C-alpha angles and dihedrals in degrees: 000000000000119000125211114208122211114170105310093333119102116197129189115232090239090059091061094047098051118134123238090257092053091048090048090053090050091050091049091051091049090050092049090049091050091049091051091048094046092049089063096046114112098173107111093203091056091050090048089051091054091048091051091047090051091051092047091052097046115100124207109227088226089067092053098057127083124262088248091055091049090052092049093050091047090051090050092051091049091050091050091048088054092051094252095140137125127218123242094252092050090052092048092050091048095049103029094110089063096043 
């Protein structure tokens, strides 16, 4: 097999040419190995580090929407808080010709 050298990292050619499915399988195997390893960890600091990493990587959906969408949602909440709502049957009657 041919090796490609990059810095101190040697890669087999077949590693570079893997399909998405093959890479997905590799990732799944890595995740399973990590889960198995983590299940045996008793060091509270390591567990806290993983919890902190998880929190850092989580994204609140609110932060992923546009400013315009946030304004529209806020307006809808304000309308609902003020009683400006319509019942399900009223909505269905109003829009039945499009449904």
